[in-house]
DSSP file (Angstrom, degrees, kcal/mol; ACC not computed):
  #  RESIDUE AA STRUCTURE BP1 BP2  ACC     N-H-->O    O-->H-N    N-H-->O    O-->H-N    TCO  KAPPA ALPHA  PHI   PSI    X-CA   Y-CA   Z-CA
    1    1 A M    >         0   0    0      0, 0.0     3,-1.7     0, 0.0    11,-0.1   0.000 360.0 360.0 360.0 -30.4   -2.5  -13.1   -1.5
    2    2 A N  T 3   +     0   0    0      1,-0.3     7,-0.1     7,-0.0     0, 0.0   0.733 360.0  62.4 -65.4 -21.3   -2.5  -12.0   -5.1
    3    3 A D  T 3  S+     0   0    0      2,-0.0    -1,-0.3     6,-0.0     2,-0.1   0.458  80.2 113.6 -83.7  -1.9   -6.2  -11.1   -4.8
    4    4 A L  S <  S-     0   0    0     -3,-1.7    21,-0.0     1,-0.1   133,-0.0  -0.365  73.7-107.1 -71.3 149.8   -5.5   -8.4   -2.1
    5    5 A S     >  -     0   0    0      1,-0.1     4,-2.3    -2,-0.1     5,-0.2  -0.240  38.8 -98.2 -65.6 164.6   -6.1   -4.8   -2.8
    6    6 A K  H  > S+     0   0    0      1,-0.2     4,-1.7     2,-0.2    -1,-0.1   0.917 122.6  43.2 -52.7 -50.8   -3.1   -2.6   -3.2
    7    7 A N  H  > S+     0   0    0      1,-0.2     4,-1.6     2,-0.2    -1,-0.2   0.881 113.0  52.1 -69.0 -36.3   -3.0   -1.2    0.3
    8    8 A A  H  > S+     0   0    0      1,-0.2     4,-2.2     2,-0.2    -1,-0.2   0.864 107.1  53.7 -63.4 -36.9   -3.7   -4.6    1.9
    9    9 A K  H  X S+     0   0    0     -4,-2.3     4,-2.7     2,-0.2    -1,-0.2   0.845 102.7  57.5 -67.2 -34.7   -0.8   -6.0   -0.1
   10   10 A I  H  X S+     0   0    0     -4,-1.7     4,-1.8    -5,-0.2    -1,-0.2   0.930 110.0  44.9 -59.8 -43.5    1.5   -3.3    1.3
   11   11 A V  H  X S+     0   0    0     -4,-1.6     4,-2.5   121,-0.3    -2,-0.2   0.896 111.3  52.0 -66.6 -40.5    0.7   -4.5    4.8
   12   12 A Q  H  X S+     0   0    0     -4,-2.2     4,-2.1     1,-0.2    -2,-0.2   0.908 109.8  49.8 -57.7 -45.3    1.1   -8.1    3.8
   13   13 A D  H  X S+     0   0    0     -4,-2.7     4,-1.9     2,-0.2    -1,-0.2   0.851 108.6  52.2 -65.9 -35.7    4.5   -7.4    2.4
   14   14 A A  H  X S+     0   0    0     -4,-1.8     4,-1.2     2,-0.2    -2,-0.2   0.914 107.9  52.5 -65.4 -42.0    5.5   -5.5    5.6
   15   15 A L  H ><>S+     0   0    0     -4,-2.5     5,-2.3     1,-0.2     3,-0.7   0.930 108.9  50.3 -57.3 -45.3    4.4   -8.6    7.6
   16   16 A G  H ><5S+     0   0    0     -4,-2.1     3,-1.7     1,-0.2    -1,-0.2   0.871 103.3  58.6 -62.3 -37.0    6.6  -10.7    5.4
   17   17 A R  H 3<5S+     0   0    0     -4,-1.9    -1,-0.2     1,-0.3    -2,-0.2   0.809 106.6  49.4 -62.7 -28.5    9.6   -8.4    5.9
   18   18 A Y  T <<5S-     0   0    0     -4,-1.2    -1,-0.3    -3,-0.7    -2,-0.2   0.321 118.5-113.3 -93.0   6.7    9.3   -9.1    9.7
   19   19 A G  T < 5 +     0   0    0     -3,-1.7     2,-0.3     1,-0.2    -3,-0.2   0.720  63.8 153.0  74.4  21.4    9.1  -12.8    9.1
   20   20 A L      < -     0   0    0     -5,-2.3    -1,-0.2    -6,-0.2    -2,-0.1  -0.696  38.4-155.8 -91.0 138.1    5.5  -13.1   10.4
   21   21 A E        +     0   0    0     -2,-0.3    -1,-0.1     2,-0.1    -5,-0.1   0.686  60.0 109.6 -78.9 -23.9    3.3  -15.9    9.1
   22   22 A D        -     0   0    0     -7,-0.1     2,-0.4   118,-0.1    -2,-0.1  -0.232  58.2-147.0 -62.9 143.3    0.1  -14.1    9.7
   23   23 A S        -     0   0    0     -8,-0.0   117,-0.4    -7,-0.0     2,-0.2  -0.858  13.7-111.7-116.5 150.1   -1.7  -13.0    6.6
   24   24 A V        -     0   0    0     -2,-0.4     2,-0.4   115,-0.1   115,-0.2  -0.510  32.4-163.6 -71.4 139.0   -3.9  -10.2    5.7
   25   25 A I  E     -A  138   0A   0    113,-2.9   113,-2.6    -2,-0.2     2,-0.6  -0.978  11.1-147.6-124.5 142.4   -7.5  -11.0    5.1
   26   26 A E  E     -A  137   0A   0     -2,-0.4   111,-0.2   111,-0.2   113,-0.0  -0.925  20.1-156.0-108.1 125.1  -10.1   -8.9    3.4
   27   27 A L        -     0   0    0    109,-3.2     4,-0.1    -2,-0.6    14,-0.1  -0.607  23.5-126.2 -99.3 158.2  -13.6   -9.4    4.8
   28   28 A P  S    S+     0   0    0      0, 0.0     2,-0.3     0, 0.0    -1,-0.1   0.774  94.0  66.0 -72.0 -23.4  -16.9   -8.7    3.0
   29   29 A D  S    S-     0   0    0    107,-0.1    -2,-0.2     1,-0.1     2,-0.0  -0.657  96.0 -96.6-100.3 156.5  -18.1   -6.6    5.9
   30   30 A S        -     0   0    0     -2,-0.3   106,-0.3     1,-0.1    10,-0.2  -0.355  26.5-174.9 -67.3 144.2  -16.6   -3.2    7.0
   31   31 A T        +     0   0    0    104,-4.4     6,-0.2    72,-0.2   105,-0.2   0.008  47.8 121.3-120.7  25.0  -14.0   -3.1    9.8
   32   32 A R  S    S+     0   0    0    103,-0.4     2,-0.3     4,-0.1    71,-0.1   0.855  73.5  40.2 -60.1 -39.3  -13.8    0.6    9.9
   33   33 A T  S  > S-     0   0    0    102,-0.1     4,-2.4     1,-0.1     5,-0.2  -0.736  88.8-115.8-106.5 161.4  -14.9    0.8   13.6
   34   34 A A  H  > S+     0   0    0     -2,-0.3     4,-2.6     1,-0.2     5,-0.2   0.863 117.0  51.8 -62.2 -37.3  -13.8   -1.4   16.4
   35   35 A E  H  > S+     0   0    0      2,-0.2     4,-2.1     1,-0.2    -1,-0.2   0.936 111.4  46.5 -67.8 -46.3  -17.4   -2.7   16.8
   36   36 A E  H  > S+     0   0    0      1,-0.2     4,-2.7     2,-0.2    -2,-0.2   0.913 113.1  49.9 -60.7 -42.1  -17.7   -3.5   13.2
   37   37 A A  H  X S+     0   0    0     -4,-2.4     4,-2.7    -6,-0.2     5,-0.3   0.938 110.2  48.5 -63.7 -47.9  -14.3   -5.2   13.2
   38   38 A A  H  X>S+     0   0    0     -4,-2.6     4,-2.5     1,-0.2     5,-1.6   0.905 113.6  47.6 -61.2 -40.6  -15.1   -7.4   16.2
   39   39 A R  H  <5S+     0   0    0     -4,-2.1    -1,-0.2    -5,-0.2    -2,-0.2   0.920 113.8  47.0 -64.0 -45.2  -18.4   -8.4   14.7
   40   40 A A  H  <5S+     0   0    0     -4,-2.7    -2,-0.2   -10,-0.2    -1,-0.2   0.865 121.2  36.9 -67.7 -35.7  -16.9   -9.3   11.3
   41   41 A I  H  <5S-     0   0    0     -4,-2.7    -2,-0.2    -5,-0.2    -1,-0.2   0.817 104.4-125.9 -87.1 -32.4  -14.0  -11.2   12.8
   42   42 A G  T  <5 +     0   0    0     -4,-2.5     2,-0.2    -5,-0.3    -3,-0.2   0.858  66.6 118.2  84.5  40.7  -15.9  -12.8   15.7
   43   43 A C  S   <S-     0   0    0     -5,-1.6    -1,-0.3    -6,-0.2     2,-0.1  -0.749  71.8 -76.1-127.4 175.9  -13.6  -11.7   18.5
   44   44 A Q    >   -     0   0    0     -2,-0.2     3,-1.9     1,-0.1     4,-0.3  -0.475  38.5-122.8 -73.1 145.6  -13.9   -9.5   21.6
   45   45 A I  G >  S+     0   0    0      1,-0.3     3,-1.6     2,-0.2    24,-0.6   0.837 110.7  64.0 -57.9 -32.7  -13.9   -5.8   21.0
   46   46 A G  G 3  S+     0   0    0      1,-0.3    -1,-0.3    23,-0.3    23,-0.2   0.672  93.6  62.6 -65.1 -16.9  -10.8   -5.5   23.3
   47   47 A Q  G <  S+     0   0    0     -3,-1.9    82,-3.0    21,-0.1     2,-0.4   0.497  81.7  98.6 -87.7  -2.2   -8.8   -7.5   20.7
   48   48 A I  E <   -b  129   0A   0     -3,-1.6    21,-2.4    -4,-0.3     2,-0.7  -0.715  69.4-142.0 -85.7 132.4   -9.3   -4.9   18.0
   49   49 A V  E     -bC 130  68A   0     80,-3.3     2,-0.6    -2,-0.4    82,-0.6  -0.859   9.7-154.6 -93.8 115.1   -6.3   -2.6   17.6
   50   50 A K  E     - C   0  67A   0     17,-3.4    17,-2.4    -2,-0.7     2,-0.8  -0.830   4.8-154.3 -87.4 121.3   -7.4    1.0   16.9
   51   51 A S  E     - C   0  66A   0     -2,-0.6     2,-0.5    54,-0.3    52,-0.3  -0.871  19.5-179.0-101.0 107.3   -4.6    2.8   15.0
   52   52 A L  E     - C   0  65A   0     13,-2.6    13,-3.1    -2,-0.8     2,-0.5  -0.921  15.3-152.2-114.8 128.8   -5.1    6.5   15.7
   53   53 A I  E     - C   0  64A   0     -2,-0.5    36,-0.6    11,-0.2     2,-0.3  -0.864  16.0-179.9-102.4 130.3   -2.9    9.2   14.3
   54   54 A F  E     -DC  88  63A   0      9,-2.7     9,-2.3    -2,-0.5     2,-0.4  -0.756  19.4-136.2-117.3 167.6   -2.5   12.4   16.3
   55   55 A K  E     -DC  87  62A   0     32,-2.0    32,-3.3    -2,-0.3     2,-0.2  -0.995  19.7-122.7-127.5 129.1   -0.5   15.5   15.4
   56   56 A T  E  >  -D   86   0A   0      5,-2.5     4,-1.1    -2,-0.4    30,-0.3  -0.512  20.7-135.9 -70.8 142.0    1.7   17.3   17.9
   57   57 A K  T  4 S+     0   0    0     28,-2.5    -1,-0.1     2,-0.2    29,-0.1   0.892  94.9  35.5 -69.5 -43.9    0.7   21.0   18.2
   58   58 A R  T  4 S+     0   0    0     27,-0.4    -1,-0.1     1,-0.1    28,-0.1   0.959 132.5  22.4 -81.1 -50.6    4.1   22.6   18.1
   59   59 A K  T  4 S-     0   0    0      2,-0.1    -2,-0.2     0, 0.0    -1,-0.1   0.544  91.6-133.6 -94.5  -7.0    6.2   20.4   15.8
   60   60 A E     <  +     0   0    0     -4,-1.1    -3,-0.1     1,-0.2    26,-0.0   0.898  47.3 159.8  51.3  46.3    3.3   18.9   13.8
   61   61 A V        -     0   0    0      1,-0.0    -5,-2.5    53,-0.0    -1,-0.2  -0.784  42.1-116.7 -92.9 137.3    4.8   15.4   14.2
   62   62 A P  E     -C   55   0A   0      0, 0.0     2,-0.4     0, 0.0    -7,-0.2  -0.536  27.9-165.7 -74.9 143.4    2.5   12.4   13.7
   63   63 A I  E     -C   54   0A   0     -9,-2.3    -9,-2.7    -2,-0.2     2,-0.6  -0.999   8.5-147.5-129.2 132.1    2.0   10.2   16.7
   64   64 A L  E     -Ce  53 116A   0     51,-3.1    53,-2.6    -2,-0.4     2,-0.6  -0.875  10.0-168.1-104.2 121.0    0.5    6.7   16.4
   65   65 A A  E     -Ce  52 117A   0    -13,-3.1   -13,-2.6    -2,-0.6     2,-0.8  -0.944   4.9-162.7-107.8 119.2   -1.6    5.4   19.3
   66   66 A L  E     +Ce  51 118A   0     51,-3.4    53,-3.5    -2,-0.6     2,-0.3  -0.889  25.3 172.2-102.4 109.4   -2.4    1.7   19.1
   67   67 A T  E     -C   50   0A   0    -17,-2.4   -17,-3.4    -2,-0.8     2,-0.1  -0.866  37.4 -97.5-124.0 153.4   -5.3    1.3   21.5
   68   68 A S  E >   -C   49   0A   0     -2,-0.3     3,-2.2   -19,-0.2   -19,-0.2  -0.414  31.6-123.5 -67.7 141.3   -7.7   -1.5   22.4
   69   69 A G  T 3  S+     0   0    0    -21,-2.4   -23,-0.3   -24,-0.6    -1,-0.1   0.642 110.7  60.7 -61.0 -15.0  -11.0   -1.3   20.7
   70   70 A A  T 3  S+     0   0    0    -22,-0.2     2,-0.3   -24,-0.1    -1,-0.3   0.602 101.2  67.7 -84.8 -12.4  -12.7   -1.4   24.2
   71   71 A N    <   -     0   0    0     -3,-2.2     2,-0.4   -25,-0.1    -4,-0.1  -0.740  68.5-140.3-113.9 155.6  -10.9    1.8   25.2
   72   72 A R        -     0   0    0     87,-0.4    87,-2.7    -2,-0.3     2,-0.4  -0.845  36.2-109.9-100.4 148.7  -11.0    5.5   24.4
   73   73 A V  B     -H  158   0B   0     -2,-0.4     2,-0.9    85,-0.2    85,-0.2  -0.641  14.4-145.1 -83.8 134.1   -7.6    7.2   24.3
   74   74 A D    >>  -     0   0    0     83,-3.0     3,-1.5    -2,-0.4     4,-0.9  -0.848  10.9-163.1 -94.4 101.6   -6.7    9.8   26.9
   75   75 A E  H 3> S+     0   0    0     -2,-0.9     4,-2.7     1,-0.3     3,-0.3   0.805  85.1  64.5 -57.3 -30.7   -4.7   12.3   24.9
   76   76 A R  H 3> S+     0   0    0      1,-0.2     4,-2.3     2,-0.2    -1,-0.3   0.839  96.8  57.1 -64.9 -30.6   -3.2   13.8   28.1
   77   77 A K  H <> S+     0   0    0     -3,-1.5     4,-1.2     2,-0.2    -1,-0.2   0.877 109.5  44.5 -67.7 -36.8   -1.5   10.4   28.8
   78   78 A I  H  X S+     0   0    0     -4,-0.9     4,-2.3    -3,-0.3     3,-0.3   0.921 110.6  54.5 -68.2 -45.0    0.3   10.6   25.4
   79   79 A E  H  X>S+     0   0    0     -4,-2.7     4,-2.3     1,-0.3     5,-0.9   0.880 105.8  52.2 -56.4 -39.5    1.1   14.2   25.9
   80   80 A N  H  <5S+     0   0    0     -4,-2.3    -1,-0.3     1,-0.2    -2,-0.2   0.847 110.2  50.4 -63.4 -34.9    2.8   13.3   29.2
   81   81 A Q  H  <5S+     0   0    0     -4,-1.2    -2,-0.2    -3,-0.3    -1,-0.2   0.890 121.8  30.6 -66.0 -41.2    4.9   10.7   27.3
   82   82 A I  H  <5S-     0   0    0     -4,-2.3    -2,-0.2     2,-0.2    -1,-0.2   0.596  98.7-128.6-101.0 -12.4    6.0   13.1   24.6
   83   83 A G  T  <5S+     0   0    0     -4,-2.3    -3,-0.2    -5,-0.3    -4,-0.1   0.790  76.4  90.4  71.0  27.6    6.1   16.3   26.5
   84   84 A E  S   <S-     0   0    0     -5,-0.9    -2,-0.2    -6,-0.2    -1,-0.2  -0.984  80.7-100.9-153.9 141.5    4.1   18.2   24.0
   85   85 A P        -     0   0    0      0, 0.0   -28,-2.5     0, 0.0   -27,-0.4  -0.265  36.2-135.7 -62.7 149.8    0.4   18.9   23.4
   86   86 A L  E     -D   56   0A   0    -30,-0.3     2,-0.3   -29,-0.1   -30,-0.2  -0.770  18.1-169.8-105.6 150.3   -1.5   16.9   20.8
   87   87 A G  E     -D   55   0A   0    -32,-3.3   -32,-2.0    -2,-0.3     2,-0.2  -0.794  35.4 -82.7-125.3 174.9   -4.0   18.1   18.2
   88   88 A K  E     -D   54   0A   0     -2,-0.3     2,-0.6   -34,-0.2   -34,-0.1  -0.572  36.7-138.3 -77.7 142.9   -6.3   16.4   15.9
   89   89 A A        -     0   0    0    -36,-0.6   -36,-0.1    -2,-0.2     2,-0.1  -0.900  17.8-143.6-100.7 121.5   -4.9   15.1   12.6
   90   90 A N     >  -     0   0    0     -2,-0.6     4,-2.5     1,-0.1     5,-0.2  -0.291  31.4 -95.0 -80.8 173.8   -7.1   15.7    9.6
   91   91 A A  H  > S+     0   0    0      1,-0.2     4,-2.3     2,-0.2     5,-0.2   0.865 123.7  50.8 -58.1 -41.8   -7.6   13.3    6.7
   92   92 A D  H  > S+     0   0    0      1,-0.2     4,-2.4     2,-0.2    -1,-0.2   0.906 111.1  48.4 -66.3 -40.3   -4.9   14.9    4.6
   93   93 A F  H  > S+     0   0    0      2,-0.2     4,-2.1     1,-0.2     5,-0.2   0.916 111.4  49.9 -64.7 -42.9   -2.3   14.9    7.4
   94   94 A V  H  X>S+     0   0    0     -4,-2.5     4,-2.2     1,-0.2     6,-0.6   0.928 112.9  46.9 -62.5 -43.7   -3.0   11.2    8.2
   95   95 A R  H  X5S+     0   0    0     -4,-2.3     4,-2.3    -5,-0.2    -2,-0.2   0.920 114.4  46.2 -65.0 -42.4   -2.6   10.3    4.5
   96   96 A S  H  <5S+     0   0    0     -4,-2.4    -1,-0.2     1,-0.2    -2,-0.2   0.806 117.0  44.5 -71.6 -27.1    0.6   12.2    4.1
   97   97 A A  H  <5S+     0   0    0     -4,-2.1    15,-0.5    -5,-0.2    -1,-0.2   0.819 132.9  15.5 -84.0 -29.7    2.1   10.9    7.3
   98   98 A T  H  <5S-     0   0    0     -4,-2.2    13,-1.9     2,-0.3    -3,-0.2   0.708  89.7-122.9-118.2 -27.5    1.1    7.2    6.8
   99   99 A G  S  <<S+     0   0    0     -4,-2.3     2,-0.3    -5,-0.5    -4,-0.2   0.442  82.8  94.7  88.8   1.3    0.2    6.6    3.1
  100  100 A F  S    S-     0   0    0     -6,-0.6    -1,-0.3     6,-0.1    -2,-0.3  -0.872  73.7-115.0-128.7 157.5   -3.2    5.4    4.3
  101  101 A S    >   -     0   0    0     32,-0.4     3,-1.9    -2,-0.3     4,-0.3  -0.567  42.8 -88.9 -90.4 154.1   -6.7    6.8    4.8
  102  102 A I  T 3  S+     0   0    0      1,-0.3    -1,-0.1    -2,-0.2   -50,-0.1  -0.343 115.9  38.5 -55.7 137.9   -8.5    7.2    8.1
  103  103 A G  T 3  S+     0   0    0    -52,-0.3    -1,-0.3   -71,-0.1   -72,-0.2   0.282 120.5  45.6  98.2 -10.7  -10.5    4.0    8.7
  104  104 A G  S <  S+     0   0    0     -3,-1.9    29,-1.3    29,-0.1    -2,-0.2   0.203  70.3 141.2-144.8  14.6   -7.8    1.7    7.4
  105  105 A V        -     0   0    0     -4,-0.3    26,-0.3   -54,-0.2   -54,-0.3  -0.475  37.6-154.3 -66.4 120.0   -4.5    3.0    8.9
  106  106 A P        -     0   0    0      0, 0.0    26,-0.1     0, 0.0    -6,-0.1  -0.529  21.5-124.9 -88.2 161.0   -2.4   -0.1    9.8
  107  107 A P  S    S+     0   0    0      0, 0.0     2,-0.3     0, 0.0     3,-0.1   0.637  94.9  38.1 -77.2 -12.0    0.2   -0.1   12.5
  108  108 A I  S    S+     0   0    0      1,-0.1   -94,-0.1    42,-0.0   -93,-0.1  -0.863  94.9  48.8-132.3 166.8    2.9   -1.3   10.0
  109  109 A G  S    S+     0   0    0     -2,-0.3    -1,-0.1     1,-0.2     2,-0.1   0.610  70.5 157.0  81.5  10.8    3.7   -0.6    6.4
  110  110 A L        -     0   0    0     -3,-0.1    -1,-0.2     1,-0.1   -11,-0.2  -0.362  49.4-129.3 -71.4 150.0    3.6    3.2    6.9
  111  111 A I  S    S+     0   0    0    -13,-1.9     2,-0.3    -2,-0.1   -13,-0.2   0.699  92.8  37.0 -74.7 -16.9    5.5    5.4    4.4
  112  112 A N  S    S-     0   0    0    -15,-0.5     2,-0.5   -14,-0.1    -2,-0.1  -0.937  92.7-104.3-129.4 154.4    7.2    7.2    7.3
  113  113 A K        -     0   0    0     -2,-0.3    -2,-0.0     3,-0.0    37,-0.0  -0.675  42.7-168.6 -74.2 123.4    8.5    6.1   10.7
  114  114 A V        -     0   0    0     -2,-0.5   -51,-0.1    36,-0.1    -4,-0.1  -0.965  28.0-111.1-121.5 129.3    6.0    7.3   13.2
  115  115 A P        -     0   0    0      0, 0.0   -51,-3.1     0, 0.0     2,-0.4  -0.367  44.7-157.3 -56.2 132.2    6.5    7.3   17.0
  116  116 A T  E     -e   64   0A   0     35,-0.3    37,-2.1    34,-0.2     2,-0.4  -0.935  20.7-170.6-127.2 138.5    4.2    4.7   18.4
  117  117 A Y  E     -ef  65 153A   0    -53,-2.6   -51,-3.4    -2,-0.4     2,-0.5  -0.990  13.6-153.9-126.3 133.3    2.5    4.0   21.7
  118  118 A I  E     -ef  66 154A   0     35,-2.3    37,-2.2    -2,-0.4   -51,-0.2  -0.921  22.3-112.9-114.6 131.3    0.6    0.8   22.4
  119  119 A D  E >>  - f   0 155A   0    -53,-3.5     3,-1.7    -2,-0.5     4,-0.6  -0.358  18.0-138.5 -57.6 124.9   -2.1    0.4   25.0
  120  120 A Q  G >4 S+     0   0    0     35,-2.1     3,-0.8     1,-0.3     4,-0.2   0.771 100.5  67.8 -60.5 -25.4   -1.1   -1.8   27.8
  121  121 A D  G >4 S+     0   0    0     34,-0.2     3,-1.1     1,-0.2    -1,-0.3   0.786  91.0  60.9 -67.0 -25.4   -4.5   -3.4   27.7
  122  122 A L  G X4 S+     0   0    0     -3,-1.7     3,-1.5     1,-0.2    -1,-0.2   0.799  92.6  67.5 -67.4 -26.8   -3.7   -5.0   24.3
  123  123 A M  G << S+     0   0    0     -3,-0.8    -1,-0.2    -4,-0.6    -2,-0.2   0.581  85.0  72.1 -70.4  -9.1   -0.9   -6.8   25.9
  124  124 A L  G <  S+     0   0    0     -3,-1.1    -1,-0.3    -4,-0.2     2,-0.2   0.622  87.5  77.0 -80.2 -13.2   -3.4   -8.9   27.9
  125  125 A Y    <   -     0   0    0     -3,-1.5     3,-0.1    -4,-0.2    -3,-0.0  -0.626  69.9-144.0 -99.5 154.3   -4.5  -10.9   24.8
  126  126 A D  S    S+     0   0    0      1,-0.3     2,-0.4    -2,-0.2    18,-0.2   0.838  93.0  21.0 -77.8 -37.9   -2.7  -13.7   23.0
  127  127 A V        -     0   0    0     15,-0.2     2,-0.3    16,-0.1    -1,-0.3  -0.994  66.2-177.2-134.6 138.5   -4.0  -12.4   19.6
  128  128 A V  E     - G   0 141A   0     13,-3.2    13,-2.4    -2,-0.4     2,-0.4  -0.864  20.5-131.3-126.7 167.5   -5.1   -9.0   18.5
  129  129 A W  E     -bG  48 140A   0    -82,-3.0   -80,-3.3    -2,-0.3     2,-0.3  -0.972  23.1-172.1-124.7 130.5   -6.5   -7.8   15.1
  130  130 A A  E     -bG  49 139A   0      9,-2.7     9,-1.9    -2,-0.4   -80,-0.1  -0.864  31.4 -94.3-122.4 154.5   -5.3   -4.7   13.3
  131  131 A A  E     - G   0 138A   0    -82,-0.6     7,-0.3   -26,-0.3   -27,-0.1  -0.320  28.6-156.5 -61.7 151.2   -6.3   -2.7   10.3
  132  132 A A        -     0   0    0      5,-2.2  -121,-0.3     2,-0.5  -120,-0.2  -0.251  58.4 -69.8-129.8  42.8   -4.5   -3.7    7.1
  133  133 A G  S    S+     0   0    0    -29,-1.3   -32,-0.4     4,-0.2   -29,-0.1   0.205 111.4  59.5 101.9 -18.3   -4.7   -0.7    4.9
  134  134 A T  S >  S-     0   0    0      3,-0.3     3,-1.4   -31,-0.1    -2,-0.5  -0.924  90.8-101.3-139.6 165.5   -8.5   -0.6    3.9
  135  135 A P  T 3  S+     0   0    0      0, 0.0  -104,-4.4     0, 0.0  -103,-0.4   0.492 121.8  34.0 -69.2  -0.2  -11.8   -0.4    5.8
  136  136 A N  T 3  S+     0   0    0   -106,-0.3  -109,-3.2  -105,-0.2     2,-0.4   0.211  97.0  95.4-134.4  18.3  -12.3   -4.2    5.4
  137  137 A A  E <   +A   26   0A   0     -3,-1.4    -5,-2.2  -111,-0.2    -3,-0.3  -0.917  45.5 162.4-112.2 136.4   -8.8   -5.6    5.6
  138  138 A V  E     -AG  25 131A   0   -113,-2.6  -113,-2.9    -2,-0.4     2,-0.3  -0.908  20.8-156.6-139.6 166.5   -7.3   -6.9    8.9
  139  139 A F  E     - G   0 130A   0     -9,-1.9    -9,-2.7    -2,-0.3     2,-0.3  -0.991  17.1-129.7-144.2 154.2   -4.5   -9.1   10.2
  140  140 A R  E     + G   0 129A   0   -117,-0.4     2,-0.3    -2,-0.3   -11,-0.2  -0.779  33.5 162.4-104.2 147.7   -4.0  -11.1   13.4
  141  141 A I  E     - G   0 128A   0    -13,-2.4   -13,-3.2    -2,-0.3    -2,-0.0  -0.987  44.2-103.3-158.5 153.6   -0.9  -10.8   15.5
  142  142 A N    >>  -     0   0    0     -2,-0.3     4,-2.3   -15,-0.2     3,-0.5  -0.691  35.4-130.0 -76.7 133.3    0.5  -11.4   18.9
  143  143 A P  H 3> S+     0   0    0      0, 0.0     4,-2.7     0, 0.0     5,-0.2   0.811 107.0  57.1 -61.2 -28.6    0.6   -8.1   20.7
  144  144 A T  H 3> S+     0   0    0      2,-0.2     4,-2.2     1,-0.2     5,-0.1   0.914 109.2  46.1 -64.9 -40.2    4.3   -8.7   21.8
  145  145 A E  H <> S+     0   0    0     -3,-0.5     4,-2.9     2,-0.2     5,-0.3   0.904 111.0  52.6 -67.5 -39.7    5.2   -9.1   18.2
  146  146 A L  H  X S+     0   0    0     -4,-2.3     4,-1.9     1,-0.2     6,-0.3   0.941 110.2  48.4 -58.7 -48.7    3.1   -6.0   17.3
  147  147 A K  H  X>S+     0   0    0     -4,-2.7     5,-1.5     1,-0.2     4,-1.0   0.933 112.9  49.1 -56.5 -46.4    5.1   -4.0   20.0
  148  148 A R  H  <5S+     0   0    0     -4,-2.2     3,-0.5     1,-0.2    -2,-0.2   0.936 113.6  43.0 -63.1 -49.2    8.4   -5.4   18.6
  149  149 A I  H  <5S+     0   0    0     -4,-2.9    -1,-0.2     1,-0.2    -2,-0.2   0.758 119.5  42.5 -77.3 -21.1    7.8   -4.6   14.9
  150  150 A T  H  <5S-     0   0    0     -4,-1.9    -1,-0.2    -5,-0.3   -34,-0.2   0.540 100.2-133.5 -92.8  -8.9    6.3   -1.1   15.6
  151  151 A Q  T  <5 +     0   0    0     -4,-1.0   -35,-0.3    -3,-0.5    -3,-0.2   0.851  46.0 174.6  56.1  35.9    9.0   -0.3   18.2
  152  152 A A      < -     0   0    0     -5,-1.5     2,-0.6    -6,-0.3   -35,-0.3  -0.336  34.4-126.5 -76.7 150.9    6.1    0.9   20.3
  153  153 A I  E     -f  117   0A   0    -37,-2.1   -35,-2.3    -3,-0.1     2,-0.4  -0.881  25.8-132.7 -94.4 122.9    6.3    2.1   23.9
  154  154 A V  E     +f  118   0A   0     -2,-0.6     2,-0.3   -37,-0.2   -35,-0.2  -0.660  45.1 142.1 -79.9 126.6    3.8    0.2   26.1
  155  155 A C  E     -f  119   0A   0    -37,-2.2   -35,-2.1    -2,-0.4     2,-0.7  -0.962  58.3 -82.2-154.5 170.2    1.8    2.5   28.3
  156  156 A D        +     0   0    0     -2,-0.3   -37,-0.1   -37,-0.2    -2,-0.0  -0.728  48.0 159.9 -81.1 114.1   -1.6    3.2   29.8
  157  157 A L        +     0   0    0     -2,-0.7   -83,-3.0   -91,-0.1   -80,-0.2   0.464  30.2 122.9-107.8  -8.1   -3.6    5.0   27.1
  158  158 A K  B     -H   73   0B   0    -85,-0.2     2,-0.5     1,-0.1   -85,-0.2  -0.342  57.5-136.7 -72.9 131.1   -7.0    4.4   28.5
  159  159 A K        -     0   0    0    -87,-2.7     2,-0.4    -2,-0.1   -87,-0.4  -0.744  22.9-130.5 -80.6 126.0   -9.3    7.3   29.3
  160  160 A E              0   0    0     -2,-0.5   -89,-0.0     1,-0.1    -1,-0.0  -0.659 360.0 360.0 -79.1 127.0  -11.0    6.7   32.6
  161  161 A L              0   0    0     -2,-0.4    -1,-0.1   -89,-0.0    -2,-0.0   0.452 360.0 360.0 -96.9 360.0  -14.8    7.2   32.2
């Protein structure tokens, strides 16, 4: 664990605060995209947790959507949950809201409490894999535990194609 990068260590410490035994691992290959992560880990793409930050248009509040790597997010479904339109969050907004850069935003260890919504499709798995602060760091977790520690609302986030 001492060999972890600074951001990966932040996530590892957050896991420890929640009493979780799972450890952050840093892989030699990139996990920036869901496809890259699934290939590097050797799991199904649906088991990858994509942590996407949006910004509400009126209040400019960050919203975290944890979605299955197999799905695209339907922003209207989140808008219906929060009662406000969503906008895109640029890199500076993501960093200031979370403390992390796009491509490595974890669902835990954020510098601010962010309202979080979790894709109901992630709940179908025994284990999912989430970003751990860098483009090549991940951690495994049971989705029920992920829901608990992020205080996420489970909902349908999937965009129907």
